[in-house]
NUDREN-848693 format. One line per field, with one value per residue (C-alpha): residue number from 1; x, y, z. Coordinates in nm, 2 decimals, always signed. Layout:
resi	(NUM, ...)
x	(X, ...)
y	(Y, ...)
z	(Z, ...)
This chain:
resi	(1, 2, 3, 4, 5, 6, 7, 8, 9, 10, 11, 12, 13, 14, 15, 16, 17, 18, 19, 20, 21, 22, 23, 24, 25, 26, 27, 28, 29, 30, 31, 32, 33, 34, 35, 36, 37, 38, 39, 40, 41, 42, 43, 44, 45, 46, 47, 48, 49, 50, 51, 52, 53, 54, 55, 56, 57, 58, 59, 60, 61, 62, 63, 64, 65, 66, 67, 68, 69, 70, 71, 72, 73, 74, 75, 76, 77, 78, 79, 80, 81, 82, 83, 84, 85, 86, 87, 88, 89, 90, 91, 92, 93, 94, 95, 96, 97, 98, 99, 100, 101, 102, 103, 104, 105, 106, 107, 108, 109, 110, 111, 112, 113, 114, 115, 116, 117, 118, 119, 120, 121, 122, 123, 124, 125, 126, 127, 128, 129, 130, 131, 132, 133, 134, 135, 136, 137, 138, 139, 140, 141, 142, 143, 144)
x	(-1.40, -1.36, -1.12, -1.24, -1.09, -1.01, -1.29, -1.14, -1.27, -1.15, -0.92, -0.77, -0.73, -0.52, -0.31, -0.26, -0.15, +0.10, +0.24, +0.27, +0.45, +0.68, +0.77, +0.81, +1.19, +1.24, +1.25, +1.02, +1.23, +1.18, +1.11, +0.83, +0.68, +0.68, +0.51, +0.24, +0.17, +0.16, -0.08, -0.31, -0.30, -0.34, -0.57, -0.93, -1.05, -0.88, -1.00, -0.83, -0.94, -0.75, -0.44, -0.49, -0.53, -0.24, +0.00, -0.26, -0.38, -0.02, +0.05, -0.27, -0.15, +0.19, +0.02, -0.18, +0.12, +0.32, +0.05, +0.05, -0.02, -0.02, +0.07, -0.23, -0.46, -0.37, -0.43, -0.76, -0.88, -0.79, -0.94, -1.26, -1.28, -1.21, -1.49, -1.38, -1.36, -1.08, -0.85, -0.64, -0.64, -0.50, -0.25, -0.13, -0.08, +0.13, +0.34, +0.41, +0.53, +0.74, +0.91, +0.98, +1.32, +1.43, +1.52, +1.30, +1.40, +1.25, +1.05, +0.88, +0.81, +0.65, +0.43, +0.32, +0.21, +0.02, -0.15, -0.24, -0.38, -0.58, -0.73, -0.79, -0.60, -0.58, -0.23, -0.28, -0.40, -0.10, +0.15, +0.00, +0.02, +0.38, +0.48, +0.32, +0.51, +0.84, +0.77, +0.68, +1.01, +1.23, +1.52, +1.70, +1.98, +1.73, +1.72, +1.40)
y	(+1.80, +1.52, +1.58, +1.51, +1.22, +1.25, +1.08, +0.82, +0.56, +0.20, +0.22, +0.55, +0.40, +0.11, +0.36, +0.58, +0.28, +0.17, +0.52, +0.54, +0.21, +0.31, +0.64, +0.49, +0.43, +0.79, +0.74, +0.61, +0.38, +0.31, -0.06, +0.04, +0.29, +0.01, -0.22, +0.03, +0.07, -0.31, -0.35, -0.08, -0.24, -0.60, -0.62, -0.66, -0.38, -0.11, +0.03, +0.22, +0.54, +0.45, +0.40, +0.73, +0.91, +0.73, +1.03, +1.27, +1.02, +0.96, +1.34, +1.39, +1.12, +1.29, +1.61, +1.44, +1.25, +1.58, +1.74, +1.72, +1.36, +1.26, +0.89, +0.84, +1.05, +0.82, +0.51, +0.64, +0.75, +0.42, +0.21, +0.42, +0.38, +0.01, -0.24, -0.53, -0.78, -0.57, -0.55, -0.85, -0.73, -0.39, -0.56, -0.78, -0.47, -0.30, -0.62, -0.63, -0.27, -0.32, -0.63, -0.47, -0.34, -0.66, -0.47, -0.46, -0.22, -0.17, +0.14, -0.06, -0.35, -0.10, +0.06, -0.29, -0.36, -0.03, -0.10, -0.46, -0.33, -0.04, -0.28, -0.55, -0.82, -1.13, -1.26, -1.58, -1.39, -1.15, -1.44, -1.61, -1.29, -1.22, -1.58, -1.56, -1.23, -1.39, -1.68, -1.44, -1.25, -1.56, -1.57, -1.86, -1.81, -1.87, -1.50, -1.33)
z	(+1.79, +1.54, +1.26, +0.91, +0.71, +0.34, +0.14, -0.08, -0.32, -0.24, -0.54, -0.41, -0.07, -0.20, -0.41, -0.10, +0.10, -0.17, -0.19, +0.19, +0.20, -0.07, +0.09, +0.44, +0.40, +0.29, -0.08, -0.35, -0.57, -0.94, -0.86, -0.62, -0.87, -1.14, -0.89, -0.80, -1.17, -1.22, -0.93, -1.07, -1.41, -1.30, -0.99, -1.09, -0.85, -1.06, -1.40, -1.67, -1.51, -1.20, -1.41, -1.59, -1.26, -1.08, -1.08, -0.95, -0.68, -0.57, -0.55, -0.34, -0.11, -0.08, +0.01, +0.28, +0.41, +0.44, +0.65, +1.03, +1.14, +0.77, +0.82, +1.05, +0.83, +0.53, +0.74, +0.87, +0.53, +0.37, +0.65, +0.62, +0.24, +0.22, +0.26, +0.50, +0.21, +0.04, +0.35, +0.24, -0.12, -0.01, +0.22, -0.07, -0.28, -0.02, +0.04, -0.33, -0.32, -0.01, -0.14, -0.49, -0.40, -0.22, +0.09, +0.39, +0.67, +1.02, +0.91, +0.63, +0.87, +1.11, +0.84, +0.73, +1.09, +1.11, +0.78, +0.88, +1.21, +1.04, +0.79, +1.05, +0.85, +1.06, +1.14, +0.94, +0.64, +0.66, +0.70, +0.39, +0.19, +0.30, +0.22, -0.13, -0.19, -0.10, -0.33, -0.62, -0.57, -0.54, -0.79, -0.95, -0.70, -0.41, -0.31, -0.24)
């Protein structure tokens, strides 16, 4: 029997992936929350309605993540909701979130890999997105 997948809009899917990524190291940090808000305010795919509903969407994601097999349910729901042309956009959003706290651990790297695979982001596209994120987070001291 096939299990049902949460029906998400493409915008909700990206928010779910950002929340998943943020929570992957066991804690959602303030820098990551600010980055999620910035992405929702600045990426053209989002509207003011998405920003207004951000907390509710994040809470719904948390509820799904805490269910049995939650990680895979979020990945499946997001991959189902996102048109192929938005895969790299979603991946760019999650990379922004994961690099917000300037600390990348193995769990976060693994989650990025799962997201990249679920969204079918090609390796060269993922590498370019990751390189651009490092460049955006570079400081005057040369630290990313």
